[in-house]
N, CA, C, O and the ligand as a Tripos MOL2 file, in Angstrom:
@<TRIPOS>MOLECULE
protein
  273   271    69     0     0
PROTEIN
NO_CHARGES

@<TRIPOS>ATOM
      1 N           0.8150   -1.1640   -0.0750 N.3       1 MET1
      2 CA          0.0730   -0.0280    0.0600 C.3       1 MET1
      3 C           0.9600    1.2630   -0.1630 C.2       1 MET1
      4 O           2.1120    1.2210    0.2670 O.2       1 MET1
      5 N           0.5400    2.3460   -0.7690 N.am      2 LYS2
      6 CA          1.1850    3.5930   -0.6070 C.3       2 LYS2
      7 C           0.7790    4.3380    0.5120 C.2       2 LYS2
      8 O          -0.3970    4.3630    0.8770 O.2       2 LYS2
      9 N           1.6980    4.9560    1.0880 N.am      3 ASN3
     10 CA          1.6020    5.8610    2.0490 C.3       3 ASN3
     11 C           1.0390    7.0030    1.9000 C.2       3 ASN3
     12 O           1.7940    7.8880    1.4970 O.2       3 ASN3
     13 N          -0.2960    7.3560    2.1340 N.am      4 GLU4
     14 CA         -0.9030    8.5870    1.7730 C.3       4 GLU4
     15 C          -0.6590    9.7370    2.5330 C.2       4 GLU4
     16 O          -1.1000   10.8450    2.2280 O.2       4 GLU4
     17 N           0.0590    9.4950    3.5540 N.am      5 ASN5
     18 CA          0.2260   10.5890    4.6050 C.3       5 ASN5
     19 C           1.4480   11.3380    4.2750 C.2       5 ASN5
     20 O           1.7890   12.3220    4.9310 O.2       5 ASN5
     21 N           2.0810   10.9130    3.3200 N.am      6 ILE6
     22 CA          3.4070   11.8300    2.8090 C.3       6 ILE6
     23 C           2.8180   12.8790    1.5780 C.2       6 ILE6
     24 O           2.3370   12.5540    0.4920 O.2       6 ILE6
     25 N           3.0230   14.1890    2.1160 N.am      7 ALA7
     26 CA          2.4780   15.1380    1.2110 C.3       7 ALA7
     27 C           3.3170   15.4110    0.1890 C.2       7 ALA7
     28 O           4.5230   15.3750    0.4340 O.2       7 ALA7
     29 N           2.9460   15.6800   -0.9170 N.am      8 ARG8
     30 CA          3.8100   16.0570   -1.9990 C.3       8 ARG8
     31 C           4.2750   17.4480   -1.7210 C.2       8 ARG8
     32 O           3.5010   18.3980   -1.6000 O.2       8 ARG8
     33 N           5.8660   17.5400   -1.6050 N.am      9 ILE9
     34 CA          6.5580   18.8250   -1.5150 C.3       9 ILE9
     35 C           6.8960   19.4530   -2.7110 C.2       9 ILE9
     36 O           7.3510   18.7350   -3.6010 O.2       9 ILE9
     37 N           6.7830   20.4940   -2.8880 N.am     10 ARG10
     38 CA          7.1880   21.2800   -4.1220 C.3      10 ARG10
     39 C           8.2740   22.3800   -3.4980 C.2      10 ARG10
     40 O           8.2230   22.6730   -2.3040 O.2      10 ARG10
     41 N           9.1320   22.8910   -4.2800 N.am     11 ILE11
     42 CA          9.9980   23.9580   -3.9520 C.3      11 ILE11
     43 C           9.4360   25.2220   -4.7480 C.2      11 ILE11
     44 O           9.2710   25.1370   -5.9640 O.2      11 ILE11
     45 N           9.1560   26.3520   -4.0770 N.am     12 CYS12
     46 CA          8.7750   27.4190   -4.6420 C.3      12 CYS12
     47 C           9.8740   28.1030   -5.3340 C.2      12 CYS12
     48 O          10.9020   28.3380   -4.6980 O.2      12 CYS12
     49 N           9.7480   28.5300   -6.8560 N.am     13 PRO13
     50 CA         10.9250   29.1380   -7.4390 C.3      13 PRO13
     51 C          10.9450   30.7540   -7.0500 C.2      13 PRO13
     52 O          11.8730   31.4890   -7.3880 O.2      13 PRO13
     53 N           9.9810   31.1290   -6.4170 N.am     14 ARG14
     54 CA         10.0470   32.8110   -6.1010 C.3      14 ARG14
     55 C          10.9920   32.7290   -4.5820 C.2      14 ARG14
     56 O          12.1410   33.1590   -4.4900 O.2      14 ARG14
     57 N          10.2850   32.1360   -3.5540 N.am     15 CYS15
     58 CA         11.0130   32.2060   -2.5610 C.3      15 CYS15
     59 C          11.9310   31.2640   -2.1070 C.2      15 CYS15
     60 O          12.7420   31.4730   -1.2050 O.2      15 CYS15
     61 N          11.7940   30.1520   -2.7760 N.am     16 GLY16
     62 CA         12.8070   28.9070   -2.5150 C.3      16 GLY16
     63 C          12.5060   28.1070   -1.3150 C.2      16 GLY16
     64 O          13.3570   27.3910   -0.7870 O.2      16 GLY16
     65 N          11.2400   28.2310   -0.8610 N.am     17 LYS17
     66 CA         10.7930   27.3980    0.3000 C.3      17 LYS17
     67 C           9.9240   26.1450   -0.1030 C.2      17 LYS17
     68 O           9.1790   26.1510   -1.0830 O.2      17 LYS17
     69 N          10.0810   25.1070    0.7160 N.am     18 PRO18
     70 CA          9.4460   23.9060    0.1900 C.3      18 PRO18
     71 C           7.9090   24.1830    0.7100 C.2      18 PRO18
     72 O           7.7930   24.8760    1.7210 O.2      18 PRO18
     73 N           6.8020   23.7100    0.1110 N.am     19 TYR19
     74 CA          5.4350   23.6640    0.4540 C.3      19 TYR19
     75 C           4.7450   22.6360    0.0760 C.2      19 TYR19
     76 O           5.1570   21.9530   -0.8620 O.2      19 TYR19
     77 N           3.5560   22.3280    0.7360 N.am     20 SER20
     78 CA          2.7930   21.1740    0.1980 C.3      20 SER20
     79 C           1.5230   21.4410   -0.0120 C.2      20 SER20
     80 O           0.7740   20.5840   -0.4820 O.2      20 SER20
     81 N           1.0550   22.8170    0.3480 N.am     21 ALA21
     82 CA         -0.3710   23.1210   -0.1850 C.3      21 ALA21
     83 C          -0.4650   23.3500   -1.5900 C.2      21 ALA21
     84 O           0.5510   23.4280   -2.2810 O.2      21 ALA21
     85 N          -1.7160   23.4710   -2.1010 N.am     22 PRO22
     86 CA         -1.7940   23.7130   -3.3990 C.3      22 PRO22
     87 C          -1.4090   24.9080   -4.0380 C.2      22 PRO22
     88 O          -1.8840   25.9840   -3.6760 O.2      22 PRO22
     89 N          -0.4010   24.7970   -5.1660 N.am     23 PRO23
     90 CA          0.3050   25.9130   -5.5910 C.3      23 PRO23
     91 C          -0.6490   26.9850   -6.4220 C.2      23 PRO23
     92 O          -1.7300   26.8150   -6.9850 O.2      23 PRO23
     93 N           0.1280   28.0720   -6.2820 N.am     24 ALA24
     94 CA         -0.6560   29.2170   -7.0230 C.3      24 ALA24
     95 C           0.1800   29.3330   -8.5150 C.2      24 ALA24
     96 O           1.3530   29.0250   -8.7270 O.2      24 ALA24
     97 N          -0.7300   29.8300   -9.3820 N.am     25 LEU25
     98 CA         -0.2110   30.0900  -10.6580 C.3      25 LEU25
     99 C           0.4050   31.5190  -10.8890 C.2      25 LEU25
    100 O          -0.1990   32.5220  -10.5120 O.2      25 LEU25
    101 N           1.5160   31.5760  -11.4620 N.am     26 SER26
    102 CA          1.9810   32.9230  -11.6150 C.3      26 SER26
    103 C           1.0850   33.7540  -12.6650 C.2      26 SER26
    104 O           0.6740   33.2970  -13.7320 O.2      26 SER26
    105 N           0.8520   35.0670  -12.1700 N.am     27 ARG27
    106 CA          0.1680   35.7530  -13.0950 C.3      27 ARG27
    107 C           0.9980   36.3190  -14.2890 C.2      27 ARG27
    108 O           0.4990   36.6840  -15.3540 O.2      27 ARG27
    109 N           2.1590   36.3430  -14.0200 N.am     28 THR28
    110 CA          3.1240   36.9870  -15.1730 C.3      28 THR28
    111 C           3.3000   35.8730  -16.3030 C.2      28 THR28
    112 O           3.0910   36.2010  -17.4710 O.2      28 THR28
    113 N           3.6030   34.8220  -16.0540 N.am     29 ASP29
    114 CA          3.6920   33.8720  -17.3810 C.3      29 ASP29
    115 C           2.6130   33.0810  -17.5700 C.2      29 ASP29
    116 O           2.3150   32.6670  -18.6900 O.2      29 ASP29
    117 N           1.8330   32.7570  -16.3420 N.am     30 ASN30
    118 CA          0.7160   31.7720  -16.4750 C.3      30 ASN30
    119 C           1.1180   30.5010  -16.6390 C.2      30 ASN30
    120 O           0.5230   29.7390  -17.4010 O.2      30 ASN30
    121 N           2.3200   30.0950  -15.8400 N.am     31 GLU31
    122 CA          2.9400   28.7410  -16.1260 C.3      31 GLU31
    123 C           3.5090   28.3200  -14.9150 C.2      31 GLU31
    124 O           3.2230   27.2740  -14.3340 O.2      31 GLU31
    125 N           4.3770   29.2180  -14.5250 N.am     32 THR32
    126 CA          5.0740   29.0030  -13.1060 C.3      32 THR32
    127 C           4.3710   28.8580  -12.0300 C.2      32 THR32
    128 O           3.5320   29.7260  -11.7890 O.2      32 THR32
    129 N           4.5260   27.7800  -11.1540 N.am     33 LEU33
    130 CA          3.6550   27.5520   -9.9210 C.3      33 LEU33
    131 C           4.5050   27.8850   -8.7960 C.2      33 LEU33
    132 O           5.6280   27.4040   -8.6500 O.2      33 LEU33
    133 N           3.9290   28.7650   -7.9480 N.am     34 PHE34
    134 CA          4.3860   29.3460   -6.8300 C.3      34 PHE34
    135 C           3.6870   28.7560   -5.3790 C.2      34 PHE34
    136 O           2.6010   28.1770   -5.3560 O.2      34 PHE34
    137 N           4.5190   29.0160   -4.1980 N.am     35 CYS35
    138 CA          3.6760   28.6950   -3.0950 C.3      35 CYS35
    139 C           2.5190   29.4870   -2.7810 C.2      35 CYS35
    140 O           2.5750   30.6240   -3.2500 O.2      35 CYS35
    141 N           1.5040   29.2170   -2.1310 N.am     36 PRO36
    142 CA          0.3090   30.0730   -1.8630 C.3      36 PRO36
    143 C           0.8510   31.2910   -1.3730 C.2      36 PRO36
    144 O           0.2850   32.2510   -1.8960 O.2      36 PRO36
    145 N           1.7910   31.6300   -0.5120 N.am     37 ASP37
    146 CA          2.2790   32.8300   -0.1250 C.3      37 ASP37
    147 C           2.7670   33.6770   -0.9670 C.2      37 ASP37
    148 O           2.5590   34.8750   -0.7760 O.2      37 ASP37
    149 N           3.5580   33.2210   -2.1350 N.am     38 CYS38
    150 CA          4.0910   34.0400   -3.2450 C.3      38 CYS38
    151 C           2.9480   34.4270   -4.2530 C.2      38 CYS38
    152 O           2.9440   35.4540   -4.9310 O.2      38 CYS38
    153 N           1.9910   33.4630   -4.2520 N.am     39 GLY39
    154 CA          0.7070   33.8830   -5.1890 C.3      39 GLY39
    155 C          -0.1480   34.9290   -4.4860 C.2      39 GLY39
    156 O          -0.8550   35.6680   -5.1710 O.2      39 GLY39
    157 N          -0.1270   35.0300   -3.2390 N.am     40 THR40
    158 CA         -0.6550   36.2760   -2.3400 C.3      40 THR40
    159 C           0.0190   37.4020   -2.8100 C.2      40 THR40
    160 O          -0.5170   38.3330   -3.4110 O.2      40 THR40
    161 N           1.5530   37.2780   -2.4460 N.am     41 ARG41
    162 CA          2.2620   38.2460   -2.6910 C.3      41 ARG41
    163 C           2.3190   38.9370   -4.2440 C.2      41 ARG41
    164 O           2.4620   40.1480   -4.4120 O.2      41 ARG41
    165 N           2.1910   38.0250   -5.2680 N.am     42 GLU42
    166 CA          2.0800   38.5990   -6.3870 C.3      42 GLU42
    167 C           0.8830   39.4560   -6.7350 C.2      42 GLU42
    168 O           0.8950   40.4900   -7.4040 O.2      42 GLU42
    169 N          -0.1130   38.8780   -6.1920 N.am     43 ALA43
    170 CA         -1.5670   39.3980   -6.3970 C.3      43 ALA43
    171 C          -1.3330   41.0000   -5.7030 C.2      43 ALA43
    172 O          -1.4650   42.0600   -6.3150 O.2      43 ALA43
    173 N          -1.0180   40.8620   -4.5110 N.am     44 LEU44
    174 CA         -0.7380   42.0860   -3.6920 C.3      44 LEU44
    175 C           0.1590   43.2220   -4.6390 C.2      44 LEU44
    176 O          -0.2150   44.3600   -4.9240 O.2      44 LEU44
    177 N           1.1850   42.7020   -4.9530 N.am     45 GLU45
    178 CA          2.2590   43.4190   -5.8780 C.3      45 GLU45
    179 C           1.3480   44.1050   -7.0590 C.2      45 GLU45
    180 O           1.4570   45.2910   -7.3700 O.2      45 GLU45
    181 N           0.5450   43.2970   -7.5940 N.am     46 SER46
    182 CA         -0.1110   43.7130   -8.8470 C.3      46 SER46
    183 C          -1.1160   44.7490   -8.5510 C.2      46 SER46
    184 O          -1.5890   45.3490   -9.5160 O.2      46 SER46
    185 N          -1.5390   45.0700   -7.2910 N.am     47 ILE47
    186 CA         -2.5190   46.1350   -7.0310 C.3      47 ILE47
    187 C          -1.6060   47.3130   -6.2230 C.2      47 ILE47
    188 O          -2.1550   48.2510   -5.6440 O.2      47 ILE47
    189 N          -0.3340   47.1580   -6.2590 N.am     48 GLY48
    190 CA          0.4130   48.2030   -5.7420 C.3      48 GLY48
    191 C           0.8090   48.2100   -4.2310 C.2      48 GLY48
    192 O           1.1400   49.2510   -3.6620 O.2      48 GLY48
    193 N           0.7550   46.9080   -3.5660 N.am     49 VAL49
    194 CA          1.0640   46.8290   -2.0860 C.3      49 VAL49
    195 C           2.5690   46.6710   -2.1850 C.2      49 VAL49
    196 O           3.1740   45.9650   -2.9920 O.2      49 VAL49
    197 N           3.1710   47.5830   -1.0560 N.am     50 LYS50
    198 CA          4.5040   47.3470   -0.8840 C.3      50 LYS50
    199 C           5.0380   46.0310   -0.3630 C.2      50 LYS50
    200 O           4.2710   45.2320    0.1750 O.2      50 LYS50
    201 N           6.3600   45.7730   -0.5070 N.am     51 ALA51
    202 CA          6.8670   44.5130    0.2870 C.3      51 ALA51
    203 C           6.5440   44.2300    1.5670 C.2      51 ALA51
    204 O           6.0070   43.1800    1.9200 O.2      51 ALA51
    205 N           6.8810   45.2140    2.3490 N.am     52 ASP52
    206 CA          6.7170   45.1730    3.9650 C.3      52 ASP52
    207 C           5.0400   44.9050    4.1860 C.2      52 ASP52
    208 O           4.6140   44.0860    5.0010 O.2      52 ASP52
    209 N           4.2930   45.6280    3.4330 N.am     53 GLU53
    210 CA          2.9400   45.4780    3.6780 C.3      53 GLU53
    211 C           2.1960   44.2030    3.2820 C.2      53 GLU53
    212 O           1.1280   43.8640    3.7910 O.2      53 GLU53
    213 N           2.9270   43.4410    2.2160 N.am     54 GLN54
    214 CA          2.6290   42.1660    1.7030 C.3      54 GLN54
    215 C           2.9140   41.2760    2.7500 C.2      54 GLN54
    216 O           2.1260   40.3540    2.9620 O.2      54 GLN54
    217 N           3.9960   41.4230    3.4870 N.am     55 GLU55
    218 CA          4.2770   40.3730    4.5300 C.3      55 GLU55
    219 C           3.4580   40.5920    5.7470 C.2      55 GLU55
    220 O           3.1220   39.5890    6.3760 O.2      55 GLU55
    221 N           3.0660   41.8340    6.1920 N.am     56 GLN56
    222 CA          2.1740   41.8970    7.1790 C.3      56 GLN56
    223 C           0.7340   41.2090    6.8390 C.2      56 GLN56
    224 O           0.0820   40.5930    7.6830 O.2      56 GLN56
    225 N           0.3880   41.3720    5.6790 N.am     57 ILE57
    226 CA         -0.8990   40.8080    5.3180 C.3      57 ILE57
    227 C          -0.7280   39.2150    5.3560 C.2      57 ILE57
    228 O          -1.5690   38.5120    5.9170 O.2      57 ILE57
    229 N           0.2510   38.7560    4.8140 N.am     58 ILE58
    230 CA          0.6430   37.1950    4.6520 C.3      58 ILE58
    231 C           0.6920   36.6060    6.0850 C.2      58 ILE58
    232 O           0.2860   35.4830    6.3860 O.2      58 ILE58
    233 N           1.2770   37.5690    6.9830 N.am     59 ASN59
    234 CA          1.2160   37.0670    8.4450 C.3      59 ASN59
    235 C          -0.1680   36.9590    9.0770 C.2      59 ASN59
    236 O          -0.4660   36.0770    9.8810 O.2      59 ASN59
    237 N          -0.9860   37.9160    8.6600 N.am     60 THR60
    238 CA         -2.2410   37.9000    9.0580 C.3      60 THR60
    239 C          -3.1690   36.7680    8.5840 C.2      60 THR60
    240 O          -4.0560   36.2460    9.2580 O.2      60 THR60
    241 N          -2.8240   36.4690    7.3090 N.am     61 ILE61
    242 CA         -3.5380   35.2690    6.8050 C.3      61 ILE61
    243 C          -3.0610   34.0390    7.6110 C.2      61 ILE61
    244 O          -3.8210   33.1770    8.0530 O.2      61 ILE61
    245 N          -1.8240   34.0500    7.7420 N.am     62 HIS62
    246 CA         -1.3160   32.7870    8.4370 C.3      62 HIS62
    247 C          -1.9870   32.5340    9.7740 C.2      62 HIS62
    248 O          -2.2970   31.4280   10.2170 O.2      62 HIS62
    249 N          -2.1710   33.7180   10.3580 N.am     63 ARG63
    250 CA         -2.9280   33.8300   11.7470 C.3      63 ARG63
    251 C          -4.2230   33.0760   11.6420 C.2      63 ARG63
    252 O          -4.5480   32.1950   12.4380 O.2      63 ARG63
    253 N          -4.8720   33.4300   10.7190 N.am     64 HIS64
    254 CA         -6.3050   33.0000   10.5710 C.3      64 HIS64
    255 C          -6.3660   31.6380    9.7790 C.2      64 HIS64
    256 O          -7.4780   31.1960    9.4910 O.2      64 HIS64
    257 N          -5.2670   30.9730    9.4240 N.am     65 THR65
    258 CA         -5.5160   29.8510    8.5140 C.3      65 THR65
    259 C          -4.3720   28.7190    9.3920 C.2      65 THR65
    260 O          -3.6200   27.9410    8.8060 O.2      65 THR65
    261 N          -4.4600   28.8420   10.6620 N.am     66 GLN66
    262 CA         -3.4290   27.9220   11.3360 C.3      66 GLN66
    263 C          -4.2590   26.6620   11.4680 C.2      66 GLN66
    264 O          -5.2560   26.6900   12.1890 O.2      66 GLN66
    265 N          -3.8690   25.4030   10.7290 N.am     67 ASN67
    266 CA         -4.5490   24.1600   11.1320 C.3      67 ASN67
    267 C          -3.4580   23.1000   10.9370 C.2      67 ASN67
    268 O          -3.6870   22.0320   10.3690 O.2      67 ASN67
    269 N          -2.2840   23.4360   11.4250 N.am     68 VAL68
    270 CA         -1.1330   22.4630   11.4960 C.3      68 VAL68
    271 C          -1.3520   21.6000   12.6150 C.2      68 VAL68
    272 O          -0.5390   20.7150   12.8800 O.2      68 VAL68
    273 ZN          7.0480   31.1360   -2.4410 Zn       69 ZN69
@<TRIPOS>BOND
     1     1     2 1
     2     2     3 1
     3     3     4 2
     4     3     5 am
     5     5     6 1
     6     6     7 1
     7     7     8 2
     8     7     9 am
     9     9    10 1
    10    10    11 1
    11    11    12 2
    12    11    13 am
    13    13    14 1
    14    14    15 1
    15    15    16 2
    16    15    17 am
    17    17    18 1
    18    18    19 1
    19    19    20 2
    20    19    21 am
    21    21    22 1
    22    22    23 1
    23    23    24 2
    24    23    25 am
    25    25    26 1
    26    26    27 1
    27    27    28 2
    28    27    29 am
    29    29    30 1
    30    30    31 1
    31    31    32 2
    32    31    33 am
    33    33    34 1
    34    34    35 1
    35    35    36 2
    36    35    37 am
    37    37    38 1
    38    38    39 1
    39    39    40 2
    40    39    41 am
    41    41    42 1
    42    42    43 1
    43    43    44 2
    44    43    45 am
    45    45    46 1
    46    46    47 1
    47    47    48 2
    48    47    49 am
    49    49    50 1
    50    50    51 1
    51    51    52 2
    52    51    53 am
    53    53    54 1
    54    54    55 1
    55    55    56 2
    56    55    57 am
    57    57    58 1
    58    58    59 1
    59    59    60 2
    60    59    61 am
    61    61    62 1
    62    62    63 1
    63    63    64 2
    64    63    65 am
    65    65    66 1
    66    66    67 1
    67    67    68 2
    68    67    69 am
    69    69    70 1
    70    70    71 1
    71    71    72 2
    72    71    73 am
    73    73    74 1
    74    74    75 1
    75    75    76 2
    76    75    77 am
    77    77    78 1
    78    78    79 1
    79    79    80 2
    80    79    81 am
    81    81    82 1
    82    82    83 1
    83    83    84 2
    84    83    85 am
    85    85    86 1
    86    86    87 1
    87    87    88 2
    88    87    89 am
    89    89    90 1
    90    90    91 1
    91    91    92 2
    92    91    93 am
    93    93    94 1
    94    94    95 1
    95    95    96 2
    96    95    97 am
    97    97    98 1
    98    98    99 1
    99    99   100 2
   100    99   101 am
   101   101   102 1
   102   102   103 1
   103   103   104 2
   104   103   105 am
   105   105   106 1
   106   106   107 1
   107   107   108 2
   108   107   109 am
   109   109   110 1
   110   110   111 1
   111   111   112 2
   112   111   113 am
   113   113   114 1
   114   114   115 1
   115   115   116 2
   116   115   117 am
   117   117   118 1
   118   118   119 1
   119   119   120 2
   120   119   121 am
   121   121   122 1
   122   122   123 1
   123   123   124 2
   124   123   125 am
   125   125   126 1
   126   126   127 1
   127   127   128 2
   128   127   129 am
   129   129   130 1
   130   130   131 1
   131   131   132 2
   132   131   133 am
   133   133   134 1
   134   134   135 1
   135   135   136 2
   136   135   137 am
   137   137   138 1
   138   138   139 1
   139   139   140 2
   140   139   141 am
   141   141   142 1
   142   142   143 1
   143   143   144 2
   144   143   145 am
   145   145   146 1
   146   146   147 1
   147   147   148 2
   148   147   149 am
   149   149   150 1
   150   150   151 1
   151   151   152 2
   152   151   153 am
   153   153   154 1
   154   154   155 1
   155   155   156 2
   156   155   157 am
   157   157   158 1
   158   158   159 1
   159   159   160 2
   160   159   161 am
   161   161   162 1
   162   162   163 1
   163   163   164 2
   164   163   165 am
   165   165   166 1
   166   166   167 1
   167   167   168 2
   168   167   169 am
   169   169   170 1
   170   170   171 1
   171   171   172 2
   172   171   173 am
   173   173   174 1
   174   174   175 1
   175   175   176 2
   176   175   177 am
   177   177   178 1
   178   178   179 1
   179   179   180 2
   180   179   181 am
   181   181   182 1
   182   182   183 1
   183   183   184 2
   184   183   185 am
   185   185   186 1
   186   186   187 1
   187   187   188 2
   188   187   189 am
   189   189   190 1
   190   190   191 1
   191   191   192 2
   192   191   193 am
   193   193   194 1
   194   194   195 1
   195   195   196 2
   196   195   197 am
   197   197   198 1
   198   198   199 1
   199   199   200 2
   200   199   201 am
   201   201   202 1
   202   202   203 1
   203   203   204 2
   204   203   205 am
   205   205   206 1
   206   206   207 1
   207   207   208 2
   208   207   209 am
   209   209   210 1
   210   210   211 1
   211   211   212 2
   212   211   213 am
   213   213   214 1
   214   214   215 1
   215   215   216 2
   216   215   217 am
   217   217   218 1
   218   218   219 1
   219   219   220 2
   220   219   221 am
   221   221   222 1
   222   222   223 1
   223   223   224 2
   224   223   225 am
   225   225   226 1
   226   226   227 1
   227   227   228 2
   228   227   229 am
   229   229   230 1
   230   230   231 1
   231   231   232 2
   232   231   233 am
   233   233   234 1
   234   234   235 1
   235   235   236 2
   236   235   237 am
   237   237   238 1
   238   238   239 1
   239   239   240 2
   240   239   241 am
   241   241   242 1
   242   242   243 1
   243   243   244 2
   244   243   245 am
   245   245   246 1
   246   246   247 1
   247   247   248 2
   248   247   249 am
   249   249   250 1
   250   250   251 1
   251   251   252 2
   252   251   253 am
   253   253   254 1
   254   254   255 1
   255   255   256 2
   256   255   257 am
   257   257   258 1
   258   258   259 1
   259   259   260 2
   260   259   261 am
   261   261   262 1
   262   262   263 1
   263   263   264 2
   264   263   265 am
   265   265   266 1
   266   266   267 1
   267   267   268 2
   268   267   269 am
   269   269   270 1
   270   270   271 1
   271   271   272 2
@<TRIPOS>SUBSTRUCTURE
     1 MET1         2 RESIDUE 1 A MET
     2 LYS2         6 RESIDUE 1 A LYS
     3 ASN3        10 RESIDUE 1 A ASN
     4 GLU4        14 RESIDUE 1 A GLU
     5 ASN5        18 RESIDUE 1 A ASN
     6 ILE6        22 RESIDUE 1 A ILE
     7 ALA7        26 RESIDUE 1 A ALA
     8 ARG8        30 RESIDUE 1 A ARG
     9 ILE9        34 RESIDUE 1 A ILE
    10 ARG10       38 RESIDUE 1 A ARG
    11 ILE11       42 RESIDUE 1 A ILE
    12 CYS12       46 RESIDUE 1 A CYS
    13 PRO13       50 RESIDUE 1 A PRO
    14 ARG14       54 RESIDUE 1 A ARG
    15 CYS15       58 RESIDUE 1 A CYS
    16 GLY16       62 RESIDUE 1 A GLY
    17 LYS17       66 RESIDUE 1 A LYS
    18 PRO18       70 RESIDUE 1 A PRO
    19 TYR19       74 RESIDUE 1 A TYR
    20 SER20       78 RESIDUE 1 A SER
    21 ALA21       82 RESIDUE 1 A ALA
    22 PRO22       86 RESIDUE 1 A PRO
    23 PRO23       90 RESIDUE 1 A PRO
    24 ALA24       94 RESIDUE 1 A ALA
    25 LEU25       98 RESIDUE 1 A LEU
    26 SER26      102 RESIDUE 1 A SER
    27 ARG27      106 RESIDUE 1 A ARG
    28 THR28      110 RESIDUE 1 A THR
    29 ASP29      114 RESIDUE 1 A ASP
    30 ASN30      118 RESIDUE 1 A ASN
    31 GLU31      122 RESIDUE 1 A GLU
    32 THR32      126 RESIDUE 1 A THR
    33 LEU33      130 RESIDUE 1 A LEU
    34 PHE34      134 RESIDUE 1 A PHE
    35 CYS35      138 RESIDUE 1 A CYS
    36 PRO36      142 RESIDUE 1 A PRO
    37 ASP37      146 RESIDUE 1 A ASP
    38 CYS38      150 RESIDUE 1 A CYS
    39 GLY39      154 RESIDUE 1 A GLY
    40 THR40      158 RESIDUE 1 A THR
    41 ARG41      162 RESIDUE 1 A ARG
    42 GLU42      166 RESIDUE 1 A GLU
    43 ALA43      170 RESIDUE 1 A ALA
    44 LEU44      174 RESIDUE 1 A LEU
    45 GLU45      178 RESIDUE 1 A GLU
    46 SER46      182 RESIDUE 1 A SER
    47 ILE47      186 RESIDUE 1 A ILE
    48 GLY48      190 RESIDUE 1 A GLY
    49 VAL49      194 RESIDUE 1 A VAL
    50 LYS50      198 RESIDUE 1 A LYS
    51 ALA51      202 RESIDUE 1 A ALA
    52 ASP52      206 RESIDUE 1 A ASP
    53 GLU53      210 RESIDUE 1 A GLU
    54 GLN54      214 RESIDUE 1 A GLN
    55 GLU55      218 RESIDUE 1 A GLU
    56 GLN56      222 RESIDUE 1 A GLN
    57 ILE57      226 RESIDUE 1 A ILE
    58 ILE58      230 RESIDUE 1 A ILE
    59 ASN59      234 RESIDUE 1 A ASN
    60 THR60      238 RESIDUE 1 A THR
    61 ILE61      242 RESIDUE 1 A ILE
    62 HIS62      246 RESIDUE 1 A HIS
    63 ARG63      250 RESIDUE 1 A ARG
    64 HIS64      254 RESIDUE 1 A HIS
    65 THR65      258 RESIDUE 1 A THR
    66 GLN66      262 RESIDUE 1 A GLN
    67 ASN67      266 RESIDUE 1 A ASN
    68 VAL68      270 RESIDUE 1 A VAL
    69 ZN69       273 GROUP 0 **** ****
C-alpha cells in the first residue's frame, strides 16, 4: 500500500521554500507555480502593495489559517 500521509512537497521558485499546499499560478507567465504565499504576494504586488505590507498581510492570513 502507498503511504498517503506523505504530502507532495514542491519548492517555490520565487522564495525557494518547500511547500505542500496547492500551488498558485504565476500571473506573469501563467505557467510557473508558486507557493500560496507568493501567489498572494504577486496578487498584492499587482495592486500596488509594498513588500513590507505584503508580509504583514501574509502574516495576518497565516494567523487565521493555522490548521497544522
Ligand atoms: Zn514562495
